[in-house]
Structure formats: C-alpha cells, structure tokens
TIKOLMI-145418 format. One record per residue: x, y, z of N, C-alpha, C in turn; residue in three letters. Coordinates in steps of 0.001 Angstrom, whole numbers, plus 500000, padded with zeros to 6 digits. Last residue first. Layout:
% residues N
XYZXYZXYZAla...
% end
This chain:
% residues 440
559550806216938536559373805653939871559521804148939844Arg559669807449936176560928806930936704560761806366938103Val558151807990933390557791807452934693559027806768935249Asp558536810998931651559064809675931920558634809230933295Glu556630812877929305556977812591930693557465811157930843Pro558256813615926192557130813055926918557548812748928344Glu560126816667925797559985815220925783558758814774926547Pro558957819547923933559452818945925151559256817438925116Arg560024821216921054559102820232921608559724819598922841Ala561132824547921614561331823198921102560347822254921762Arg561354827918920740560594826891921454560830825552920786Ala564625829460920584563364829025919971562687827943920804Pro566562831570921397565932830607922310564602830122921728Phe567376832843918965568339832466919994567788831388920920Val564935833019917362566214832540916834567164832042917927Trp562606833867918612562485833048917402563794832411916966Ala563432835282920897562393834241921007562384833312919801Arg565377837047919952565693836115921036564702834958921071Leu563905838452918026565052837636917636565423836616918712Leu561964839708919609561552838823918519562696837907918093Leu563585841242921314562709840190921851562315839189920770Phe564822842984919467565624842054920250564770840912920798Arg562734844536918518563408843637917600564224842583918355Leu562193845904920893561153845097920253561784844074919314Val564664847202921302564157846232922277563111845316921652Thr565026849080919332565870847888919290565354846801920221Ala563183850976920231562968850322918939563780849034918838Ala564448851639922627563089851101922652562772850372921346Leu566847852702921701566863851445922440565483850819922526Asn566019855107920567566590854071919701566604852719920389Ala565173856406922913564221856141921836564724855035920917Thr567618856531924291566476855824924886565459855460923811Ile569140858110922548569532856732922795568387855917923394Leu567810860566922752567854859875921463568197858401921650Val568312861113925451566937861005924967566881860257923635Ala571133861269925520570438860217926273569018860016925770Leu571542863552923914572092862250923526571352861114924218Glu570332865485925512569750865167924204570252863820923698Thr572107865476927670570715865098927879570022864732926575Gly574435866448926490574417865085927010572984864601927212His573707868318923441573971868196924872573904866722925297Ser575349868204920196574187868056921081574609867953922543Pro576660869807917851577190869477919183576031869367920166Ser575106869243915287576502869632915435577095869217916758Gly572565868497914565572716869588915535574153870036915736Thr572716866559912501571615867524912516571889868723913410Ala574899864983912996574825865667911707573773866765911722Ala574224864000915514575388864851915364575364865631914062Gly571984862454914873571848863590915780573013864552915629Leu573143860517913241572134861416912662571938862643913532Ala574778859302915143575381859944913977574409860925913336Ala572876858287916905573828859308917367574462860054916200Leu571606856492915174570837857596915762571763858702916243Ser573667854722914653573088855494913554572299856675914060Gly573943853663917212575045854455916641574557855295915467Ser571479852348917448571812853442918360572937854315917807Thr571534850512915252570412851434915455570823852632916307Leu573956849157915661573740849882914409572614850904914569Ala573485848022918136574563849002917989574375849831916725Leu571486846208917522571195847337918412572235848424918308Gly572996844532915930571845845224915334571468846428916184Ile574797843617917800575300844381916649574171845146915971Ala573118842148919517573764843369919999574244844245918839Phe572595840010917882571483840902918224572023842225918741Val575159839003917996574615839416916700573438840367916921Val575287838389920664576152839458920164575720839923918770Leu573539836243920798573167837486921472574010838655921006Gly575040834350919528573844834843918851573376836149919486Gln576949834078921573577361834499920225576180835041919441Ala575363833192923686576023834492923801576486835001922433Gln574564830716922632573551831735922932574189833117923040His577032829412922502576281829700921261575241830787921507Arg577588829253925235578488830001924338577762830371923043Val575454827653926181575631829025926677576508829859925748Ala574966825002925587574581826007924599574825827438925019Gly574894824123928958574691823655927593574205824749926663Gly574977824920931581575951825512930663575710825144929211Arg571751825636933194572953824872932901573827825555931860Gly568559826528931727569463826322932851570674825519932407Arg566220828765930464567296827845930085568279827762931252Val563951830483930589564053829318931452565115828311931072Gly563507832865929366563274831668928563563566830371929315Phe563910834726931465562805834876930517562468833571929815Thr566076833827933083564843834321933693563666834363932730Leu568189832794931407567743832114932628566343832529933068Arg568309834479929174568472833030929023567884832296930225Arg568198837015930251567050836516929486567114835003929308Asn570776837065931448569567837205932261568339836679931537Ala572485836750929228572534835792930333571267835852931179Ala571751839022927723571554837679927167571549836629928272Thr572520841076929514571132840936929084570855839539928543Asn575296840766929703574473840595930900573013840364930531Ala575929841316927021576305840033927618575451839748928850Val574922843941926855574368842888926004574691841506926553Ala576472845448928569575070845231928933574442844126928094Ser578900845386927115578830844835928466577384844516928850Val578072846600924676578693845283924703578554844636926078Leu577043849134925397576170848141924768576750846729924863Leu579337850355926403578185850132927283577252849086926711Ala580946850402924063581367849678925259580210849360926184Gly579340851997922319579717850634921965580127849811923176Gly579145854440923766577948853691923407578281852224923102Asn581833855183923898581076854974925130579827854138924864Ala582390855471921175583083854453921963582342854143923252Leu580600857628920617580507856355919899581192855227920668Gln581316859774922382580003859133922470579934857775921766Pro584747859361923668583691859991922899582397859208922939Gly585820858921927122585887858692925683584727859404925000Val585483859529929841586831859405929310586937859242927816Gly582840859791930453583770860679931151585162860638930535Leu581520857807929196581527859114928517582474860097929191Arg581465855689930957582448855663929871582592857029929208Phe579295856592932579580615856371933152581691856421932061Leu577176856678930794577564857909931485578955857785932077Ser577144853972930079577417855007929067577879856305929724Tyr576469852750932533577767852486931910578121853560930885Leu573903853789932856574921854055933873576320853829933300Ala572657852751930589572773854204930735573833854573931767Leu572818849960931166573459850523929982573676852034930134Tyr571235849795933457572636849395933519573413850006932361Phe568797850578932380569390851377933450570884851080933579Leu568494848446930552568565849832930072569194850742931110Thr568342846249932268569454846352931323569622847775930802Ser565958846773933600567201846742934361568409846884933443Leu564214846599931402564288847829932195565607847885932960Val564689843932930529564971845063929674565110846370930427Gly563752842376932631565176842332932305565563843541931463Val561043843115932392561776843361933635563286843371933382Cys560493842246929749560344843660930115561124843987931388Cys560930839495929976561762840285929080561687841766929427Phe558885838750931781560299838574932135561212839430931282Gly556633839430930230556850840051931535558319839952931937Val557036837761928006556973839215927834557236839935929149Leu556905835236929161558156835685928561558173837194928371Gln554224835123929919555258835080930941556587835586930393Arg553014835233927372552718836254928389553815836300929448Ala554026832933926031554313834277925545554114835331926627Leu553363830359926742554524830963927373554781832405926989Gly551747829633923736552158829136925028553426829826925524Arg549927832345922326550915831294922159551506830926923506Glu546547832812922914547899833293923208548858832131923060Val544023831772922616544402832894921771545789833440922012Gly544049830523925805543211830714924629543648831962923861Thr547127829087926767546110830101926980545341830330925686Leu548183825808927695548012826829926656546895827795927031Ala549994825201930682548821824975929854548611826142928896Arg552029825803932369552393825239931085551205825108930141Asp550951826535934729551362827634933854551792827135932487Arg550636824169936089549473824717935379549815825886934477Pro553034821700935719552856823084936129551666823668935373Asp552822819333934328552690819306935780552427820704936329Asp553297819853931669551919819593932064551731819539933562Gly556414818305931305555474819295930787554048818901931177Phe557915817153934387557456816978933006556485818066932599Pro560183819289936255559006818430936175558620818244934708Arg563714819294936807562517819822936146561396818798936170Ala566137818586937771565059818678938744563767819200938131Leu567906818784935768567628817437936220566455817419937204Arg568419821416935495567375820888934628567024819454935013Asp570600821989937034569297822077937691568160821577936810Leu573542821310937167572534820818936204571137820817936796Pro575648824062937799574791823027938386573709822604937393Leu577048826184936775577759824910936906576882823773937405Ala576521828891936158575690827831935583576301826454935682Gly577846830869937433578469830377936198577672829242935566Val576183831313939632576481832425938727577050831936937397Ala576169828917941014574940829357940357575225830442939326Leu578795828920941960578346827847941062577075828241940322Ala578736831192943635579632831163942471579184830099941465Arg576899830349945575576634831536944765577483831575943516Gly578269828175946684577025827948945957576687829144945065Val580501829520947848580685828436946873579424828219946041Arg579314831388949610580181831843948523580300830770947442Trp577964829643951346577206830642950588578027831126949394Val580132828257952465579180827563951608578357828511950763Gly581281830274953978582056829671952900581141828939951918Lys579173830613955773579522831711954869580381831215953710Leu579273828151957133578084828514956349578396829622955353Asp581707828303958442581535827293957399580334827619956518Glu581024830394960230582121830549959272581995829559958119Thr578966829248961739578681830425960918579770830638959863Ala580403827206963048579322826861962122579010828025961195Thr582111828724964630582672827850963599581616827473962569Arg580184830074966235581149830822965416581692829945964294Val578653827984967501578019828979966650579025829646965713Ile578657824728967877579611825834967979579214826909966976Arg576272822857969609576613823491968345577541824682968588Val575306821604971833576758821565971637577192822211970321Thr572816822795974086573220822475972723574734822573972570Ser571617823353976457572774822456976508573273822091975117Ala569367824842975960570541825555976486571795824695976528Pro567438824670973222568085823770974163569339824445974698Asp564557826680972673565998826484972543566508825534973623Asp561582825676971348562232826066972600563702825710972501Ile558977826444969141560369826006969272560962826562970560Trp556434825840966943556707826232968321558065825629968669Asp556463826933963491556654825956964560556703826646965920Val554984827110960292555356827822961521555432826833962681Pro556221825572957491555314825347958610555781826179959800Val556384825813953958556886826251955259555816826086956327Glu557345824022951070556267824360952000556866824732953357His558565824598947959558986824415949348557872824914950266Ile558739823274944753557872823942945731558299823570947141Arg561369824064942424560600823123943229559824823877944302Leu563035825600940842561603825798940714560759824809941491Gly565703825547941217565178824619940211563670824747940041Ala566015827248943330566471827712942024565954826812940900Arg565053825559945376564314826775945025564721827281943647Glu567033823576945417565635823226945147564842824442944698Ala569283825082946091569236824396944798567794824034944440Leu568508825957948663568816826928947617568713826277946241Val568189823517950070567048824406949854567300825400948728Leu570804822443950069569678821675949548568509822588949183Leu572211824463951393572523824144950004571388823388949341Glu571028824315953956570926825528953153571169825238951683Thr571731821682954786570334822124954691570179823310953748Asp574591821741954778573853820811953931572409821281953712Phe575941823136956644575449823900955491574623823028954540Phe576877821263958473575694822060958828575123822839957654Trp578176818882956199578038819356957571576752820134957774Gly578724818335953636578371817188954462578192817571955929Ser578088819849950454578397819960951874577949818718952627Asp577118819390947859578498819048948187578753819001949690Glu574458818283946041574803818936947297576181818464947732Val573864816725943877574319818091943599574795818814944855Met572887814319944846574180814324944158574724815713943863Pro570322815227945964571464814914946823572805814871946079Leu568415815501943887569013816685944501570288816367945278Leu567416813064943056568015813972942061568843815064942712Arg566540811938945458567402811152944577568094812024943535Glu564809813870946489566098813658947141567061812900946232Ala562632813459944793563338814734944740564726814591945359Val561808810956945540562269811127944164562981812459943969Glu561073811419948268562248810613947937562734810845946510Arg560399814706949490559946813508948780561160812750948255Arg561365815836952737561539815876951283560964814603950685Ile561598817982955652561154816763954965561268816964953460Ala562850819188958856562637819283957408562194817942956846Lys564268820668961207562926820083961109562500820204959651Phe566168822609962457566364821169962293565060820404962254Gly566547825627960774565698824878961700565831823378961421Cys567950827048958858568695826294959859567846825487960813Gln566532828665957131567320827569956551567870826630957600Ala563655830293956878564502829726957933565238828510957384Asp562242831273954637562480832160955777563473831615956790Ser562934831326951094562471830652952306562941831436953522Phe564182832642949026562826833037949357562281832378950604Gly567387833966948374566585832892948951565210833407949349Ala569394835330946994567987835599946674567081834488947183Ala571942835152947870571467834056947027570006834201946635Leu572262837619949253573329837100948392572850836025947427Ser569927838233950664570604839299949918571629838750948930Ser569141835828951836568204836561950973568921837594950117Arg571408835132953317570921834250952257570004834996951296Leu571501837256955135572606837063954187572149836192953025Ile569182836707956574569273837963955815570383837874954774Leu569932834340957791568877834291956779568806835577955970Asn571881835408959518572233834413958505571186834356957408Tyr570394837109961157571465837663960327571824836691959201Ala568700835292962456568120836308961562569179836914960638Arg570636833758963874569693833139962946569138834152961953Ser571947835653965468572701834865964488571769834280963445Val569798836607967070570517837508966172571246836727965081Phe569076834266968441568084834969967629568775835879966616Glu571397833682969842570966832766968787569923833418967878Arg571359835974971545572511835667970702572106834762969549Lys568956835980973022569182837009971998570339836690971069Pro567556832596973380568309833756973809568572834731972674Gly564132831540972829565574831377972753566255832686973112Arg561181830371971828561828830779973070563316830484972937Val558590831114969547559969830687969773560476831236971094Val556107830472967423556291830842968837557618830244969292Arg555003831794964268555832830887965065555947831409966497Ser553673833584962655552884832906963691553678831876964481Ser555663834496960894554953835450961753554227834762962907Arg558692832530960927557376832875960390556617833730961395Ala560987831647962055560928833073961749559626833469961071Leu561125828993962265561038829718963538560867831209963314Arg559715826586960233560260827951960285560032828561961658Ser560341823471958696559821824212959829560480825576959888Gly559720822630955278560636823036956346559855823668957484Ile559556820390952550558850821126953605559837821438954719Ala559396819790948984560113819829950262559255820584951266Leu557296819649947164558468818791946993559296818690948260Asp553661819547947448554975820175947565556079819142947403Ser551380817974946886551325819418946699552716820034946622His551230815329947465551782815685946174551770817175945902Gly550465814479949954549393814829949016549904815118947617Ser552939814196951185552103813016950974551046813292949911Ile553694816842951322554502815918950528553716814648950224Leu551830818008953039551907818488951642552753817589950742Pro552427816433955460551153816296954738551220816828953304Ala554746817017956842554822815995955796553538815877954984Val553968819134958568555194819218957779555160818253956594Leu551658818325959923551558819426958944552802819567958072Pro553061816300961480552064815927960467551812817068959476Leu554758817975963092555296816950962196554305816548961110Leu553854819727964968554087820284963631554541819214962633Ala553824818414967341552525818608966682552669819214965288Asn556349818518968427556044817429967509554681817559966842Leu558161821511968543556984820793969024556553819748967993Asp561667821422968476560431821728967749559292820880968281Thr563602820211969998563249821599970315561953822010969633Ser564649817601970132563208817816969929562789819216970367Leu567285816942970205566751817604971402565248817859971315Asp567907815906967733567670814965968818567080815644970051Val566194817347964919567274817342965894566893816486967094Asp564908815431962166564752816408963238565904816269964211Met563823814709958821564792814627959908564456815679960953Tyr562347812579956268562368813744957158563547813615958115Ala560856811462953286562023811432954167562051812710954996Leu558559809425951697558753810726952340559864810583953371Val558726806799950773558474807876949803558663809274950369Pro561379804675951905560165805433952233559959806553951223Ala563719803380951614562686803050950638561383803790950906Asp567039804742951985565670804550952453564719804217951309Ser569555805381951154569244803965951347567770803713951652Glu569608808132951054569915807405949831569539805928949935Ala569094808789953726568080809087952715568342808315951424Trp571512807973954921570248807323955273569190807572954212Val573452809643953631573585808188953682572237807510953920Thr572506812270954032572720811775952679572751810236952663Arg572525812427956832571262812514956102571406811962954693Leu575306812193957350574354811238957913573043811243957139Ala576325814431956013576770813091955612575776812044956116Arg575121816505957473574777816313956069575167814934955566Gly576442816146959933574995815950959832574563815724958393Arg579374814553960683578734815440959705577250815165959581Gly582026812073961010581063813034961520580454813840960376Lys582315808631960008582732810021959976581616810925960489Glu581172806140960114582549806253960587583032807690960657Ala577856805586961330578768806137960324580144806334960930Leu575238803354961862576499803869962411577395804338961274Arg571828803316962366572886803363961368574116804010961995Val569019801566963457570223802272963884571280802166962792Tyr565422801824963580566678801216963151567830802131963518Arg562135801060964460563305801875964776564542801127964286Val559933799417964182560082800521963245561210801462963572Gly559455798717967647559176798385966238559306799621965351Pro562030798785970047560879799499969468560666799086968015Leu564303797207970784563112797267971629561876797795970902Glu566354797418968954565897796078969337564566796106970072Ala566735800133968812566363799418967591565844798024967906Ala567559800616971448566284801169970982565805800451969721Leu570042799350971406569000798822972281567622799355971882Ser571420800995969593571196799585969271570093798989970137Ala571488803406971009570774803322969740570457801879969379Ala573109802689973195571735803156973419570911803016972151Val575488802062971836574803801029972620573357801410972883Ala576157804563970644575877803379969824575125802292970583Pro576527806250973010575409806453972084575142805227971213Thr578565806254974830577740805054974758576520805212973852Ser580964808078972853580426807694974158579573806441973986Asp581634808785970311582691808158971101582224807781972500Thr579965808571967114579990808932968533581071808152969268Ser579611808767964282580901808383964880581017808821966340Ala576774809706964152577925810323963475579224810035964225Asn574062807659963733575145807981964663576365808465963898Asp570825807996963209572067808060962421573184808565963313Ala568007806217963666569023806920964440570325806844963660Val564969806404962133566343805967961921567283806832962745Thr561748805220962275562673806181962883564080805617962725Ile558981804885960076560250804373960586561012805525961219Arg555469804079959595556614804988959725557841804217960194Phe552253803932958039553445803249958564554644804196958570Pro549949806622958960550639805786957978551770805011958668Tyr548901808501960744548005807471960198548640806542959172Pro550161809446963829550474809375962405549706808223961753Phe549566809375966590548955810406965752549150810218964256Thr550787807235967987549478807726968432548800808619967400Arg553205806799966767552289805666966915550880806131967273Ala554338809349967059553990808845965739552991807698965824Leu554663809437969888553868810453969179553424809945967810His556349807273970376555005807295970973554107808289970251Ala558632808123968983557944806893968580556516806873969118His559324810418970458558981810536969044558201809313968573Leu559892809256972977558833810263972838558378810394971389Arg562003807549972303560786807004972921559624807974972756Val563876809387971334563318808388970432562035807790971001Val564345810969973697563926811564972430563225810540971550Cys565221809169975675563947809882975852563421810510974560Pro567668808267974236566557807381974583565253808150974810Arg569296810672973848568814809844972749567608809000973123Leu570391812126975948569132812597975347568520811619974366Asp572738810740976732571728811120977720570377811429977075Lys574296810307974458573904809162975264572800809495976277Glu575234811647972143573963812038972753573427810912973640Glu577398811771970212577599811789971669576358812312972387Asn575389812777967738576815812645968029576989812843969534Tyr572790811995965390573292812164966757574803812059966781Val569845812536963468571314812501963507571810812775964929Pro567133810847962822567600811626963970569123811535964010Val564735810679960280566129810490960664566461811415961832Val561866809037959472562363810191960221563771809891960713Val560093808101956784561329807728957483561887808990958128Asp556876807087955826557714808154956366558919807558957082Leu555804804714954964555606805892954127556540807014954544Leu557510801554955101556994802780955720556778803883954706Pro556702798457954559557272799528953751556744800851954290Val555281796824956209556730796648956193557438797718955370Asp552615797377955717553204797902956946554724797784956956Ala550991796597953691552135797430953321552882797963954535Ala548890795279954824549824794491954017551076795268953664Ala547335797273956025548187796441956870549222795661956072Pro547627800019953582546903799060954399547851798234955236Gly548049803405952852548708802135953104547842801253954004Arg547043805453950127546853805029951511547446803636951689Ala549512806790947829548342805969948168548272805656949648Pro550346810229947427550786808887947783549583808053948230Leu549443812138944680549124811837946077549571810412946364His552141813114942537550874812419942768550685812216944262Glu553957815029940191553583814799941583552234814090941661Arg555634813476937500554520814320937939554204814008939391Val559209812949938044557868812584937572556831813596938027Pro562156814726936975561225814323938023559874813930937430Leu564362813292934482563603814383935086562617813848936099Arg567061811005935279565963811505934479565247812632935207Ala569001809799936658569287811185936297568172811777935459Arg568236807718939511568264808042938094568477809511937835Pro570338807833942510569183807450941723569298807896940289Gly572526808349944099571564809431943912570432809086943003Gly574237806127943818574778807467944000573766808536943675Asn572213803569945254573413803967944530573836805375944848Gly570173802911946912569823803576945661571041804115944949Ser569251800221948909570341801053948403569943801639947077Ser566904800056951587567353799686950260568473800624949872Arg565211798634954463566040799635953782566416799146952407Gly562960798433957307563557797907956087564389798970955451Thr561449797458960300562346798400959621562978797728958435Ala559972795641961748559257796510960821560133797487960088Gly561964795566964622560849794994963894560202796012962987Pro565139797256963951564140796674964824563018796112963994Gly568377796843962592566983797207962440566129796523963492Ser571485798181961955570726797283962810569282797740962823Arg574289798411960306572889798742960065572061797743960848Leu577587799822960435576594798817960814575203799331960549Ser579214801579959023579808800457959738578787799388960084Asp579244803012956027578288802664957068578808801423957765Thr581422805619954905581025804231955028580005804074956123Thr583082807774952848581907807680953697581452806238953733Met
% end
C-alpha cells in the first residue's frame, strides 16, 4: 500500500503515525478543547471522501460539503479526497479542488479499496476526530454535526449514521433495503452485533481509538466498516448512533452480489478470530476509573455485583447445556460415564464463558492455565455429583431418570457456589490495575 502523492490546499496539514500508533491502553476520554484562530492550521475534524472514477460527482460533492462545514461547523476542519487508483480524470479534479479550496487535500493511492483509503488517511491525519462519507452525499449533511459532537465531547469513541433506526427517513429500492436488513440480521445472529447499520457510509472515530483499532482490522475493502465496529463493540467501546435522512443514489457503482459475498467471508473470519481469542482487544481498554462501573460500591467489594450477575447467567446456560449433554450421553452409556462426559464438555465451555463474560479477561494470555485450573474446579464438581449419584444408587437401587436429574440439579447448585468462589479467588483473582498512561 503506497501513497503516490499528497497535495494540500491552504490550511491542510498531515502527519505520519507509523503502523497504528502506540500499543498502550486508551487514555481517559476528555472533551476536546475549543480551538481559537491560532490553532486553525490543526483541524479538529478530518472528513475523508474515498473515490474511484468519480470525475462527474467529485467537484459538486466537495464544494457542497466544504460550504456546509464552513457555514455550520464551529471548529477548524479538513476535507481529504482519497483517490483509490482512479483511471479517469478524478485525480485532476481532486488536485484542482485542493488548490482552490482552503482545508482540502488530495491523496492518491496506487491500489483500490475503501478500507485501504481510510486506513491510509486516518493513520496520517493529525485531527483528533476522523470521519468519512460517501461521495454521492446520500446522507443529509445536517447529521454531520450530531455525528461528531459525542466524539468532541468525549462521550463516545465511535459514531455511525443509521438508516435502520426508528426515526431515520430513507428513500431506496426494495432490493437494497432487503440486502441491508438481511446483512445486519446476519451480523446480529452470528457476531452478536448491537449496532443497527454497519454499511452506511457515514461514520466517525476519535483518533486515539483509530490508532489502536486500525492495526487489528485486516479488511481493506467494503467489510472494513463492519470489522472496525465489531472489534470496537467487543472491546467495550461506546458507539453512538445517529438516525439519518438518506436518499439512494440510483447511479451507484457498488456491486451488491460481490460485496455481499466478501462481507460474508469477513463475518466468518472475524467470528473465528473472536471465538479463539486471537485479537488483543485489551489494547482498547480504558484506564481504571474511566468507567463509572469501576467505582467502588459502599459495602460491596468492587466488581462483585456485576460478576455475580454474569456468573449466574453463565451458570444457568451451562446447567442447561450440561443436562442436554447428559441426556444425550445417557442414551448410550451408564449414568457415571454420561455425567463425567457432560461435565467435562460443559466445564470447558463454562470456564471460557466466565473468563470472558464474568471476569472480563480478553486475549489468549493465560487461557491454557485458566482452563487447567477450571478442570480442577470441574473435578470437585464431578466428585460432588458422582458422589450424589452413587449415594442415590445405594439408597434406591434403580432410580428413575427423573430422580437422577433432580439429584444432579441439587448437587450442581451446591457445586456452583463453590465454583464461583474458586473462580473468583483462585482462577481469576483480582489484580491491581496499572495507573492510567497519558499516551496522547
């Protein structure tokens, strides 16, 4: 990936941040300071417009966007035209706009890919807030200030425009409506995505978040947006959604079938990476104290209430999973073997779920040790439940399947209390968190 040329108009500046910036944890969110005339050379907002063979639409788009920002945006801004190896006269149009309009610059890339263009420009930008929008300006520009305001104030880490929010007003054909809703349904069902619209070309991000997040995003095409949002959400970052007014561009050159195929491949790749803990999402953690949930509760040990809720939810699901496995294994083996097999499989799943959801441990570090310790806890549970079955067999001789299940449920409840105490005190003990680092 190379940048062939970087041409800037009056007031446009840039910087290189290497391969994604520091690897330290994110700083505490703060409201960005108001900018006076002396800081006009350093924009607060950098809006990227990725283009490929857009010689007809580029000039009216940039002129309209520049006029809107100059009239309504109260901070210094920059517009960056990111040319994805266009073969028409787009480079000449972009260069003339950079020469004519203050705060407009032009970046030429040798390879295609919207994600590649955004990664390149965002990595070089010195603006604290980074945004992008499609060249057709399908999204009403009145949503731009509401999009970036939560990032300026320090309230949110990312912001997206949503065409699927209840109060959005959208004009588009049934084919694109179906594809969009189907894709977002796939994201929710497969990756547990909580955001409503991954594909709307109207997004913004704080620079310090982009510096940590971009090195983790592999895609350089249309799936770039989705991957960025999924990783941010899994890391616990706050994503602000803005309902937009949106009018479909009938002349859009996006190839729906090919794009959808690449997106599905991306969903599989990201889902697999998340499942095995291959992504260092702890790099996106905020310092202790930034999250109000980190504050100590009067009379309650820090984090205990949240851990109890998470453990109970995981426990209920694990118990149902265990009972289903026991009933399945019981069709072919005796009660002791069925109990041991069901406990072993459910114990591995339980430890992995509690590791991530209850105690907030991310990444692969210590995963093997945690599973080994979890198996010790499993052995204790096995002793309790197997002892209960043995006592039941000695007392009744040939108990019914329903009686076996009732005894196992009671024994599992007793083992659950002990399991939580062991997990909290031994497997995932609380450790002192590092002092916040100022990496800005």
